[in-house]
C-alpha positions in Angstrom: 17.8 5.3 -9.5 17.1 3.0 -6.4 19.9 1.1 -5.7 19.8 -2.8 -6.2 20.6 -5.4 -3.6 22.8 -8.6 -4.6 21.0 -11.4 -6.0 19.0 -13.5 -3.2 18.7 -17.2 -3.2 15.1 -18.3 -3.6 15.4 -20.4 -0.4 16.1 -17.3 1.5 13.4 -15.5 0.4 11.1 -18.4 1.0 12.5 -18.5 4.7 12.0 -15.0 5.3 8.5 -15.0 3.8 7.4 -17.8 6.2 8.7 -15.7 9.1 6.9 -12.6 7.9 3.9 -14.8 7.4 4.2 -16.1 11.0 4.7 -12.7 13.0 1.7 -11.6 10.9 -0.3 -14.4 12.3 1.3 -14.1 15.6 0.2 -10.3 15.8 -3.2 -11.0 14.5 -3.9 -13.7 17.3 -3.0 -11.0 19.8 -5.6 -8.9 18.5 -8.0 -11.5 18.0 -8.1 -11.1 14.5 -8.1 -13.4 11.6 -4.8 -13.2 9.9 -6.5 -14.1 6.3 -7.8 -10.4 6.7 -4.2 -9.1 6.6 -2.9 -8.3 3.0 0.9 -8.6 2.9 2.4 -6.2 -0.1 5.8 -7.4 -0.8 7.7 -4.1 -1.6 10.3 -5.1 -4.4 12.3 -1.9 -5.4 15.5 -2.8 -4.2 15.4 -6.4 -6.1 15.1 -7.4 -9.5 13.0 -10.0 -11.8 14.5 -13.0 -10.0 13.5 -12.2 -6.4 9.9 -11.1 -7.5 9.5 -14.8 -9.3 10.7 -16.2 -5.9 8.0 -14.4 -4.3 5.5 -15.1 -6.7 6.5 -18.9 -5.8 6.2 -18.7 -2.7 2.2 -17.4 -3.0 2.9 -13.5 -2.9 0.0 -12.0 -4.9 0.3 -8.4 -3.7 3.7 -6.4 -5.0 4.7 -2.8 -4.3 6.7 -0.1 -6.3 7.2 3.3 -5.5 9.0 4.6 -8.6 7.5 4.7 -12.0 10.3 5.1 -14.2 12.7 2.7 -12.2 10.3 -0.3 -11.9 8.9 -0.1 -15.5 11.4 -2.4 -17.3 11.1 -4.9 -14.6 7.4 -4.8 -14.6 7.2 -5.2 -18.3 9.7 -8.3 -18.2 7.4 -9.7 -15.5 3.7 -9.0 -17.0 2.9 -12.4 -18.2 4.3 -14.2 -15.4 2.4 -11.9 -12.7 -0.6 -12.0 -14.7 -0.7 -15.8 -15.1 -0.2 -15.9 -10.8 -3.1 -14.0 -10.3 -1.0 -11.2 -8.5 -1.5 -7.2 -9.0 1.0 -4.4 -8.5 0.4 -1.5 -6.1 2.1 1.6 -6.6 2.8 2.9 -3.1 4.9 5.9 -3.7 3.9 9.6 -4.0 2.2 9.7 -7.6 2.8 13.0 -9.4 0.1 14.2 -11.7 2.2 13.8 -14.8 2.8 10.0 -14.1 -0.9 8.9 -13.4 -1.3 7.6 -17.1 1.8 5.4 -17.1 0.7 4.0 -13.1 -3.1 3.3 -14.5 -1.0 1.2 -17.2 1.2 -0.8 -14.7 -0.8 -0.9 -11.5 -4.1 -2.3 -10.1 -3.8 -0.3 -7.1 -3.0 3.5 -6.2 -1.7 3.4 -2.6 -1.1 7.0 -1.8 -3.7 9.6 -3.4 -3.0 12.6 -1.2 -4.7 15.5 -3.1 -8.1 16.2 -4.6 -6.1 17.7 -8.0 -4.7 14.2 -8.0 -7.9 12.4 -7.7 -9.3 14.4 -10.3 -6.6 13.6 -12.5 -6.5 9.7 -12.0 -10.3 9.9 -13.0 -9.8 11.9 -16.2 -7.1 9.5 -17.2 -9.3 6.4 -16.2 -12.2 7.5 -18.1 -10.1 8.3 -21.3 -8.9 4.7 -20.6 -12.3 3.0 -20.3 -11.2 1.6 -17.0 -14.2 0.3 -15.0 -12.6 0.9 -11.4 -9.5 2.3 -10.1 -9.2 1.2 -6.2 -7.2 3.8 -4.7 -6.1 4.6 -0.9 -6.2 8.2 0.8 -2.6 9.1 2.0 -3.4 10.7 5.5 -0.5 12.5 7.2 -1.6 11.4 10.6 1.9 12.2 12.4 2.0 16.0 11.0 5.5 15.6 9.8 6.3 18.5 7.8 8.2 16.2 5.1 5.4 13.8 4.6 3.0 13.8 2.2 -0.4 13.2 2.4 -3.8 14.8 3.5 -4.4 16.6 6.9 -6.8 14.8 9.1 -8.9 17.7 8.7 -9.0 17.7 5.2 -10.3 13.9 4.8 -13.8 14.5 5.0 -13.9 17.1 2.3 -11.5 15.0 0.0 -13.9 11.5 0.5 -16.7 13.9 -0.6 -14.7 15.2 -3.7 -14.0 11.1 -4.4 -18.0 10.4 -4.8 -17.8 12.5 -7.9 -14.7 11.1 -9.2 -15.8 7.8 -10.8 -14.3 5.1 -11.6 -11.9 6.0 -9.0 -13.0 4.4 -5.6 -11.4 5.1 -2.5 -11.2 2.1 -0.3 -9.9 3.0 2.4 -6.9 5.2 4.2 -2.9 5.1 4.3 -0.1 6.1 6.4 3.2 6.3 7.2 4.5 6.4 10.7 7.8 8.4 11.7 10.9 6.2 11.3 12.5 4.9 15.0 13.4 1.7 16.4 10.4 2.0 19.1 7.5 0.9 17.1 5.2 1.1 20.5 6.4 4.4 21.1 6.8 5.9 17.9 4.2 3.8 15.5 1.3 2.7 17.3 0.0 6.0 18.1 -0.3 6.9 14.7 -1.8 3.5 13.7 -4.3 4.0 16.3 -5.3 7.5 15.1 -5.4 6.4 11.5 -7.9 3.4 12.7 -10.0 6.0 14.6 -10.2 8.3 11.8 -11.2 5.4 9.5 -13.9 4.6 12.0 -15.2 8.1 12.0 -15.5 8.3 8.6 -17.4 5.4 8.2 -19.6 6.2 11.4 -20.3 9.8 9.9 -20.7 8.4 6.4 -17.7 10.5 4.7 -17.8 8.2 2.2 -20.5 6.8 -0.5 -19.5 3.4 0.9 -17.8 1.9 3.8 -13.7 2.3 3.8 -12.6 -1.1 4.5 -8.9 -0.9 4.2 -6.0 0.1 6.5 -2.8 0.6 4.8 -0.1 0.8 7.1 3.0 -1.1 8.8 6.4 -1.5 7.1 9.5 -3.6 8.1 10.2 -2.1 11.2 6.5 -1.8 13.0 4.1 -4.0 10.6 3.5 -6.3 13.7 2.0 -3.0 15.8 0.2 -2.0 12.5 -1.4 -5.6 12.3 -2.1 -5.3 15.8 -4.2 -2.0 15.4 -6.0 -3.2 12.7 -4.1 -3.1 9.2 -5.8 -4.8 6.5 -2.4 -4.0 4.4 1.3 -4.0 5.5 4.2 -3.1 3.2 7.0 -5.2 4.0 10.3 -5.0 2.1 13.8 -5.1 3.6 12.5 -8.2 6.0 11.9 -10.5 3.1 15.3 -9.8 1.6 17.6 -9.6 4.7 
C-alpha cells in the first residue's frame, strides 16, 4: 500500500495548484499553444479524501490513481462528490487483466493500455457491462527501458489495427513515461518529442480508425517540457502537495 502524506492544508494545495497552472500556461505560451488544450491530471495516490476535496474546490476535474486496491476506499468515499463536481478518475498505472472489471467500475479513462491481450479483456468486460465507450491511451515504451511497461514503437501500428475491432474501447491517444532524472532537457524532452512524432506518424498513415488526439506525458519533474512538446495531459502529483 502506498504510504500517505501527512494532512495538507487546503490553502497550501490551492497555492500549489495555482503555481502548477501558471507553469503550464507559461510553457504553453512558449510553444505557441493555448493552455486550455492541456489537461491537468492530479495524481492523488499519496493523499486522502480531504486533499482530493481541496482539489475539487480548486476546479480540478481530472484525478489520477495507479493502484486499484489502494484507491478503492477513497474512491468510494468520494463517489458522490466527484460526480457532483463533474470530475472523473483516470487509472494511470499498469493494469492487470484480472483487475479490469474493477477499473471499469471506478475509472472513466484507462491511461496505460500496453498489450493486445489487455485491450481485448477491456473490450470483453466493457461489452458485458453494457458500456457505450471506454476511452484508453496506448502506453508506448519510447525510451526502450527494460523495466518499463509499454508497447515497443514498432508494435503500435498492429496494436491500433487490433483496437479497431475492440469496441467499445476507443484508443484516444498515446502515453509514455520519460526516464527519471533531474535534467528534463536532456532526459525527458527527447522522449516527449519521439512520442509526439509517433502520434503524428500514426495519424498521417491512418493507423487508427480516427485521429489520435491525446498525448499523455510529463510528471512533476518534467511537465513543462512535456507541454512544450505537445502534451494534452500531464500527470502531476507531488508538486500539488509539497
